[in-house]
C-alpha positions in Angstrom: 0.0 0.0 0.0 3.0 2.3 0.4 2.9 5.7 2.0 -0.2 7.8 2.4 -1.1 10.9 4.4 -4.3 12.0 6.2 -5.1 15.5 7.1 -8.1 15.5 9.5 -9.5 18.6 11.2 -8.3 17.2 14.6 -6.4 14.1 15.9 -6.8 12.5 19.3 -3.3 11.0 19.9 -4.3 9.1 23.0 -3.9 12.0 25.4 -4.8 15.2 23.6 -7.0 16.5 20.8 -4.6 18.2 18.4 -5.1 20.6 15.5 -2.8 21.1 12.5 -1.6 17.5 12.6 -1.1 15.2 9.7 -1.0 11.4 10.0 1.6 9.5 8.1 0.6 5.9 7.2 2.9 3.3 5.8 1.5 0.0 4.5 -1.8 0.6 6.4 -0.2 1.3 9.8 0.1 4.7 11.4 3.8 5.6 11.3 3.9 9.0 12.9 2.2 12.4 13.4 3.6 15.6 11.8 2.9 19.3 11.5 0.6 20.0 8.6 3.5 22.0 7.1 5.3 18.7 6.6 2.3 17.0 4.9 2.6 15.4 1.5 0.9 17.5 -1.2 -1.5 14.6 -2.0 -2.7 14.3 1.7 -6.3 13.3 2.0 -8.3 16.0 3.9 -10.9 14.7 6.4 -13.6 16.5 8.4 -13.9 15.9 12.1 -11.7 13.9 14.4 -9.5 10.8 13.8 -8.9 8.7 17.0 -7.9 5.3 18.1 -10.9 3.0 18.6 -12.7 2.6 21.9 -11.8 0.2 24.8 -14.6 -1.6 26.8 -13.7 -3.6 29.9 -17.3 -4.9 30.6 -18.9 -6.6 27.6 -21.4 -9.4 28.5 -22.5 -9.9 24.9 -23.2 -8.7 21.4 -24.4 -9.9 18.1 -27.1 -12.1 19.7 -24.4 -13.9 21.8 -24.2 -13.9 25.6 -20.7 -15.0 26.8 -22.3 -17.0 29.7 -24.3 -19.1 27.2 -21.5 -19.4 24.6 -18.2 -19.5 26.6 -16.1 -20.4 23.5 -13.6 -18.7 21.3 -16.2 -18.5 18.6 -18.6 -16.7 21.1 -15.9 -14.3 22.1 -15.1 -13.4 18.5 -18.7 -12.9 17.6 -19.2 -10.5 20.5 -16.0 -8.6 19.6 -17.1 -8.4 16.0 -20.5 -7.0 17.0 -18.8 -4.2 19.0 -16.1 -3.5 16.5 -18.8 -2.3 14.0 -19.4 0.5 16.5 -15.8 1.5 16.9 -14.8 -0.6 19.9 -11.5 -2.2 19.0 -10.6 -3.8 22.4 -12.9 -5.7 24.8 -12.9 -7.7 28.0 -15.6 -10.4 27.4 -17.4 -10.6 30.7 -18.7 -13.7 32.4 -21.2 -13.0 35.1 -22.2 -15.1 38.1 -23.0 -18.6 37.1 -22.2 -22.3 37.9 -18.5 -23.2 38.4 -18.4 -25.2 35.1 -19.5 -22.1 33.2 -16.5 -20.1 34.6 -14.3 -23.1 33.7 -15.3 -23.0 30.1 -15.0 -19.2 30.0 -11.4 -19.5 31.3 -10.6 -22.1 28.6 -12.0 -19.8 25.9 -10.1 -16.8 27.2 -6.8 -18.6 27.2 -7.5 -19.9 23.7 -8.5 -16.4 22.4 -5.6 -14.6 24.0 -3.8 -14.0 20.7 -7.0 -12.9 18.9 -7.2 -9.3 17.7 -9.2 -7.0 20.0 -9.4 -9.5 22.9 -7.7 -7.9 25.9 -8.4 -10.6 28.5 -11.4 -11.6 30.5 -13.6 -10.0 33.1 -15.0 -12.3 35.8 -18.0 -10.5 37.3 -19.1 -12.5 40.3 -20.0 -15.0 41.7 -18.3 -13.6 44.8 -20.7 -10.8 45.4 -23.3 -9.6 47.8 -26.8 -11.1 47.6 -28.6 -7.8 48.5 -26.6 -6.1 45.7 -26.6 -8.9 43.2 -28.9 -7.1 40.7 -29.8 -9.5 37.9 -27.1 -12.1 38.9 -28.6 -15.4 39.9 -28.7 -15.8 43.7 -28.3 -19.5 43.6 -24.8 -19.2 42.2 -23.6 -16.4 44.6 -20.9 -17.7 46.9 -17.9 -16.5 48.9 -14.5 -16.3 47.3 -13.0 -19.8 47.0 -9.8 -21.5 46.0 -11.3 -22.7 42.7 -11.7 -19.1 41.4 -8.3 -18.1 42.7 -6.8 -21.1 40.9 -8.6 -20.1 37.7 -7.3 -16.5 37.9 -3.8 -17.9 38.5 -4.1 -20.1 35.5 -5.2 -17.2 33.3 -2.3 -15.1 34.5 0.2 -17.9 33.9 -1.1 -18.0 30.4 -0.6 -14.3 29.8 -4.3 -13.4 30.0 -5.2 -10.1 31.6 -8.0 -10.5 34.3 -10.4 -8.2 35.9 -12.4 -9.8 38.7 -15.4 -8.1 40.3 -16.0 -9.0 43.9 -17.7 -7.7 47.0 -15.4 -7.0 50.0 -17.8 -8.9 52.2 -17.4 -12.0 50.0 -13.6 -12.1 50.2 -10.9 -11.7 52.8 -8.2 -9.1 52.6 -5.7 -11.9 52.2 -7.6 -13.2 49.2 -7.8 -9.7 47.6 -4.1 -9.2 48.2 -3.3 -12.6 46.6 -5.4 -11.8 43.5 -3.7 -8.4 43.1 -0.3 -10.0 43.5 -1.2 -12.4 40.7 -1.7 -9.4 38.5 -5.5 -9.4 38.4 -7.3 -6.1 38.5 -9.5 -6.6 41.5 -12.7 -4.5 41.1 -15.2 -3.7 43.8 -18.8 -4.2 42.8 -22.1 -5.7 43.6 -21.4 -4.9 47.2 -23.4 -3.7 50.2 -20.2 -3.0 52.2 -19.5 0.1 54.4 -17.1 2.8 53.3 -14.7 1.4 55.9 -14.8 -2.1 54.5 -14.4 -0.7 51.0 -11.3 1.3 52.0 -9.9 -1.9 53.6 -10.4 -3.7 50.3 -8.6 -0.9 48.5 -5.7 -1.0 51.0 -5.5 -4.8 50.4 -5.1 -4.4 46.6 -8.4 -3.6 45.0 -7.6 -1.0 42.3 -10.9 -0.6 40.5 -14.7 -0.4 40.9 -17.4 -1.9 38.7 -20.2 0.3 37.3 -20.1 3.1 39.8 -23.4 3.8 41.6 -25.0 0.6 40.3 -25.3 -2.5 42.5 -23.4 -0.9 45.4 -24.3 0.7 48.7 -25.2 4.4 48.0 -23.6 7.5 49.3 -25.7 9.0 52.2 -24.9 11.9 54.5 -23.5 9.8 57.4 -22.9 6.5 55.5 -20.7 7.0 52.4 -21.1 3.4 51.4 -19.2 1.8 48.6 -20.1 4.7 46.3 -18.8 7.4 48.5 -15.6 5.5 49.3 -14.9 4.8 45.7 -15.5 8.4 44.6 -13.2 9.7 47.3 -10.5 7.2 46.5 -7.8 7.3 43.8 -8.8 3.9 42.2 -10.2 3.6 38.7 -13.9 3.1 38.3 -16.2 2.1 35.4 -19.5 3.9 34.8 -22.4 3.2 32.5 -23.4 6.4 30.6 -26.7 5.4 29.0 -28.8 7.8 31.0 -30.7 4.8 32.5 -28.3 3.2 34.9 -27.0 6.5 36.3 -28.6 9.9 36.2 -26.6 12.3 34.0 -26.2 14.8 36.9 -24.7 12.0 39.1 -22.3 11.2 36.3 -21.2 14.8 36.1 -20.7 14.9 39.9 -18.6 11.8 39.9 -16.5 12.9 36.9 -15.7 16.2 38.6 -15.4 14.9 42.2 -12.6 12.4 41.8 -9.4 13.5 43.6 -7.3 12.3 40.7 -8.1 13.2 37.0 -8.7 10.5 34.5 -9.7 7.7 36.9 -13.3 7.3 35.7 -13.9 5.3 32.5 -16.8 4.3 30.3 -18.1 0.7 30.2 -21.1 -0.5 28.2 -22.2 -3.5 30.3 -23.5 -4.5 26.9 -25.8 -7.5 26.3 -26.5 -9.6 23.1 -28.9 -6.9 21.8 -26.0 -4.8 20.6 -25.8 -5.7 17.0 -28.4 -8.5 17.6 -32.1 -9.2 18.2 -34.2 -7.2 20.8 -34.5 -10.0 23.3 -32.4 -12.9 24.7 -32.4 -15.3 27.6 -30.5 -14.8 30.9 -30.5 -17.8 33.2 -33.3 -19.2 31.0 -35.5 -16.1 31.5 -36.4 -13.7 28.7 -34.9 -10.2 28.8 -36.5 -7.6 26.5 -35.3 -4.4 25.1 -38.0 -1.8 25.9 -37.6 1.9 25.5 -33.8 1.5 25.5 -33.9 -0.5 28.7 -33.1 -4.2 29.1 -35.5 -5.6 31.7 -36.3 -9.1 32.9 -39.7 -10.5 33.9 -39.2 -8.9 37.4 -38.7 -5.5 35.8 -35.1 -5.4 36.9 -32.4 -3.9 34.7 -30.4 -6.7 33.1 -27.3 -5.1 31.6 -27.4 -2.4 29.0 -28.2 -1.9 25.4 -25.3 0.5 24.8 -22.1 0.9 22.7 -19.0 2.8 23.8 -19.7 5.2 20.8 -23.1 6.1 22.3 -21.6 6.5 25.7 -18.9 8.9 24.3 -21.5 11.0 22.6 -23.7 11.2 25.7 -20.8 12.0 28.0 -19.8 14.9 25.9 -23.1 16.3 24.7 -25.6 15.4 27.5 -23.4 15.2 30.6 -21.2 18.1 29.3 -17.7 16.7 29.8 -14.8 18.2 27.8 -14.1 16.3 24.6 -10.5 15.4 25.5 -11.5 14.0 28.9 -14.4 12.1 27.3 -12.1 10.4 24.8 -9.6 9.5 27.5 -12.5 8.0 29.5 -13.3 5.7 26.6 -9.8 4.9 25.4 -6.9 6.0 27.5 -8.1 5.2 31.0 -9.5 1.7 30.3 -6.3 0.8 28.3 -4.2 1.9 31.3 -6.4 0.0 33.8 -6.0 -3.3 31.9 -2.3 -2.7 31.2 -2.6 -2.2 27.5 -1.5 1.4 27.0 -0.5 0.6 23.5 -4.2 0.4 22.6 -4.6 4.1 23.4 -1.7 5.3 21.2 -2.5 6.2 17.6 1.1 5.4 16.4 1.2 1.7 15.4 -2.5 1.4 14.8 -3.9 -0.3 11.8 -6.0 2.1 9.7 -9.0 -0.1 10.3 -8.6 0.4 14.1 -9.1 4.2 13.8 -12.5 5.8 14.2 -13.9 8.8 12.5 -15.8 11.2 14.8 -17.7 14.3 14.2 -16.8 17.6 15.9 -19.4 16.7 18.5 -17.8 13.2 19.0 -20.6 11.4 17.1 -19.3 8.1 15.7 -19.2 8.2 12.0 -17.6 4.8 11.4 -14.2 3.2 11.2 -11.6 4.7 9.0 -11.5 2.8 5.7 -8.2 1.1 4.9 
């Protein structure tokens, strides 16, 4: 393919939105960024913004596939393909609370898929969570942390697979949290009814993240900060669902601006099979329907989200009102850092097909064509 030049209106380089920057591409790979004055005379001018694709660390399904029901390499790839159509180039397929044999199969699939493009590892969400804060997770499978799960995490790490594991502090000991962190797993606090004090102890033991802030965790009250308050006041990373359904937009804005350290809140989709798939699916054998943008089960409870990272980016910038640079870092740079794949946030070295075209308002306009 040789050498080509792109001249977009702006470029997000993984940290900053930059103007007057040209992209030099060699054989379909971004080689370097240059001032526009150094641009080849035949540079292709583009409207809007060119950016690395999005990163999503909580993807339950897509394309009609739920990872729990299809814990195979083929299932993982089908989910990844569904999300890549919406600009998400790196995912953590997420296995939620289920029978031990389902986790075993998911671990096997994650190991087998570790070299596949766009698969960053695996997210184990449960089963070591709080029953009162289990949300749509099946109560019959909820259990305290055990050696079986720790052994599976160790196996994943020994095979070079990145792991995020969501647990409730009340379902695991500090020693277990510390051991998981020493293995290199990202221990994420979620689905928890813990006190702020217990949450802080879990952070001190090695928890470095929180799962879907505000959702399925003890709330922040005036004299009881709960998990929510403890996480917001901490310096750990935290995912958040920006669909306007799971968390009110004003609460998202408060959280984004209240963190003591910048760039520690990141977008997750918590997506289900309806993204790029049909408008209903089964979860634990029960129908879940897409209704008015919400996924609800027969009890009327939220069951994941019908959301893409692209939609979350647009809403965070235009509805919540967060600055464009910070919004892009929340969908790309921060999650890449959390999972230890900073390379995914850099534009240099990216294949052209892993770049996204965004409008000036951050609306997703498609992947850049090779």
